C-alpha positions in Angstrom: 55.1 143.3 102.9 58.1 141.3 104.1 59.0 138.2 102.2 60.0 135.3 104.4 63.2 133.7 103.1 64.5 130.3 103.9 68.2 129.8 104.6 70.0 127.9 101.8 70.7 124.2 102.7 74.2 123.0 102.3 74.2 119.7 100.6 76.6 117.3 102.3 77.5 114.3 100.3 77.4 111.0 102.2 80.5 109.0 102.7 80.6 106.0 100.3 82.3 102.7 101.1 83.7 102.5 97.5 83.7 103.9 94.0 84.8 107.4 94.9 87.9 109.4 93.8 91.3 109.9 95.2 93.2 113.2 95.6 96.8 113.9 96.4 97.3 116.4 99.2 100.2 118.9 99.1 100.9 119.6 102.8 103.6 122.2 102.2 107.4 122.4 102.1 110.4 122.8 104.4 114.1 123.5 103.9 116.8 120.9 104.4 120.2 121.5 105.9 122.0 120.9 102.6 120.1 123.7 100.9 117.5 121.5 99.1 113.8 121.6 99.9 111.3 118.8 100.7 107.8 118.9 99.3 105.4 117.0 101.6 102.5 115.1 100.2 99.6 113.1 101.7 96.3 112.1 100.1 92.6 111.8 100.6 90.8 108.6 99.5 87.2 109.5 99.6 86.1 105.9 100.2 85.2 104.7 103.7 86.5 101.1 103.2 87.9 100.7 99.7 91.7 100.4 99.5 93.1 101.4 96.1 96.1 100.0 94.3 97.3 102.2 91.5 100.7 101.2 89.9 103.2 103.9 88.9 102.4 105.1 85.3 99.6 107.0 83.6 97.3 106.8 86.5 99.8 107.5 89.2 102.5 109.9 88.2 104.6 112.9 89.3 105.8 115.4 86.8 108.3 116.7 85.8 111.0 114.1 86.8 108.6 111.2 87.2 106.5 109.3 86.9 108.1 107.7 90.0 109.2 110.0 92.8 108.5 107.8 95.7 104.8 108.2 96.0 102.6 105.3 97.2 100.8 102.8 95.0 98.5 101.5 97.7 96.0 104.0 99.2 94.3 103.5 102.5 90.8 104.9 103.1 90.1 108.5 104.1 92.7 111.2 104.9 96.4 110.2 105.2 98.6 113.1 106.3 102.2 113.7 105.1 103.1 110.3 103.9 106.2 111.1 101.8 108.5 113.8 100.6 109.9 114.9 97.2 113.3 116.5 97.4 113.8 119.5 95.0 117.1 121.4 94.4 118.1 124.7 95.9 117.3 126.6 92.6 113.8 125.1 92.2 112.4 128.6 92.4 108.8 128.9 91.1 108.7 125.5 89.5 106.1 122.9 90.4 105.9 119.1 90.9 102.4 117.9 90.1 101.0 114.6 91.3 98.2 113.2 89.0 96.1 110.2 90.2 93.2 108.4 88.4 90.9 106.3 90.6 87.5 104.9 89.8 87.5 106.8 86.5 88.2 110.1 88.1 91.4 112.0 87.5 92.8 114.7 89.9 96.0 116.7 89.9 97.7 118.5 92.8 100.8 120.8 92.4 103.5 121.2 95.0 105.6 124.4 95.0 107.7 126.6 97.2 105.3 129.5 97.7 105.8 131.2 101.0 102.3 130.5 102.3 103.1 126.8 102.1 106.2 126.8 104.3 106.0 124.4 107.2 107.8 123.9 110.5 107.4 120.1 110.9 110.2 119.7 113.5 108.9 122.1 116.1 105.4 123.7 116.6 104.6 127.0 118.2 104.5 125.4 121.7 108.0 123.9 121.3 106.7 120.4 120.7 108.8 118.2 118.4 108.1 114.9 116.6 108.9 111.5 118.0 112.1 109.7 117.2 112.0 106.2 115.7 114.7 103.6 115.0 114.6 100.1 113.5 117.3 99.0 115.9 117.9 99.6 119.6 121.2 101.2 118.6 119.6 103.6 116.1 120.0 105.6 114.1 117.0 107.5 115.4 115.3 109.9 113.1 112.4 112.3 113.5 110.2 114.2 111.1 108.2 113.6 107.9 111.2 112.8 105.7 111.7 109.8 108.0 114.0 106.9 107.9 114.1 103.5 106.1 115.5 100.0 106.3 115.5 96.8 104.3 114.4 93.3 105.2 113.7 89.9 103.7 110.7 87.7 104.2 109.0 84.5 102.9 105.5 84.5 101.5 103.0 83.2 104.0 105.4 83.4 106.9 104.7 86.1 109.6 107.6 88.6 110.1 108.1 90.7 113.1 108.6 94.5 112.8 110.2 95.9 115.9 110.5 99.6 116.4 112.1 101.7 119.1 110.5 105.0 120.0 111.4 108.2 122.0 109.6 111.5 122.4 109.8 114.7 124.3 106.2 114.4 125.6 106.1 118.2 125.4 103.1 120.3 126.2 102.5 124.0 126.9 103.9 125.1 130.2 101.3 124.7 132.9 99.1 122.5 130.7 98.3 118.7 131.2 98.9 116.3 128.4 95.6 114.6 127.3 95.2 111.0 128.5 96.4 109.5 125.3 99.5 107.4 124.6 102.8 109.3 124.4 103.3 107.8 120.9 100.8 106.0 118.6 102.2 103.9 115.7 100.3 102.9 112.6 101.6 100.4 110.0 100.2 100.1 106.5 101.1 98.9 103.0 102.7 101.6 100.9 103.7 99.5 97.8 103.5 96.0 96.6 101.4 93.7 94.3 100.3 91.2 96.9 98.1 91.4 100.0 99.7 92.6 103.1 98.2 91.5 106.5 99.1 93.1 109.8 98.2 91.2 112.9 98.4 94.4 114.9 98.7 97.5 112.7 98.5 99.8 115.8 101.0 98.1 118.1 101.2 99.3 121.6 104.4 101.1 122.6 105.6 99.7 125.8 107.7 102.0 127.9 111.4 100.8 128.1 114.7 102.3 129.1 116.8 99.4 127.7 118.2 101.4 124.9 120.3 104.5 124.2 117.5 107.0 123.3 118.2 110.4 121.9 118.8 113.2 124.4 116.1 115.5 125.6 113.4 112.7 125.4 111.0 112.1 128.3 109.5 108.9 127.0 111.2 105.8 125.5 109.5 102.7 124.4 109.4 99.7 122.1 106.7 98.2 119.9 106.5 95.2 117.6 104.0 94.5 114.7 103.6 91.3 112.8 103.1 91.2 109.1 102.5 88.5 106.5 102.8 88.8 102.6 100.5 86.8 100.3 103.0 86.4 97.5 106.6 87.0 96.5 107.7 90.5 95.3 109.1 93.8 96.4 107.1 95.6 99.0 107.3 98.9 100.9 105.6 99.2 104.3 104.9 102.5 105.9 104.9 103.4 109.7 103.9 106.7 111.1 104.6 107.8 114.7 102.2 110.4 116.0 102.6 112.1 119.3 99.8 113.1 121.5 98.8 115.9 119.1 97.3 113.2 116.8 97.1 112.6 113.1 98.3 115.6 111.1 99.3 117.4 114.4 95.7 118.7 114.6 96.2 120.0 111.1 99.2 122.0 112.0 101.7 119.7 110.2 103.8 118.9 113.3 104.5 116.6 115.0 104.9 113.1 113.4 107.6 110.9 112.0 107.5 108.5 109.0 109.4 105.3 108.4 109.6 102.9 105.5 110.5 99.2 105.4 111.6 97.8 102.0 110.8 94.0 102.0 112.0 91.5 99.5 109.6 88.6 99.7 110.6 85.3 98.3 108.4 82.2 97.6 107.6 80.0 100.6 110.1 77.2 101.1 108.8 73.8 99.8 108.3 71.2 102.4 
């Protein structure tokens, strides 16, 4: 007599708005022209809406060499791809850099290393596509890739500040294919570090096509976008911007092609009237 068996049911945990854990994500590594290596990290905040602030220290540390190696202290909900890099020396060998995070009472650790299986090609994918260039001035410098570029600005608490950005991209697709009907480049601004609240009037500013600047060669699309940000209180902040081309967040999981940027902002108290 045949016994009827029922297939096992896979239990899928529902997404919670808050109270869940946070895990660092080691995306992989790539070689730098000077012989050093960059370890690329992102993270996964399992909360659907809860943004987490975890200062550098016991609950947010990278070892050895830490606890501060440039990681974020503010964590947006859900998966955030390739947010920052940690540079390690040419003789790093089989060592590891481990990122430990404690959120909502749960501690997780993720190691980064130079194992061959984790090697990335973030500057060109298999189809020849490359990341967008971004610059904080119309004269550049223009930089592409996850290691990104940075600038420093000053602001006053409570006063809106503009964040202009110039963008160029190769708009590359496979020969004979048609690029999806998506913007050539999508920008996303977020808070990376800082003790106060950061409010973006337009965290996803539209990139308007423009030829009024000297863009890098071999780019088919050039444009400019401007976001507006307000800080609730004085202090030192870091803002993060990511430029994704048509392949989308995380390059469809292939770790190419996007570019990071950081803006360090020194915010002073609002002037007394």
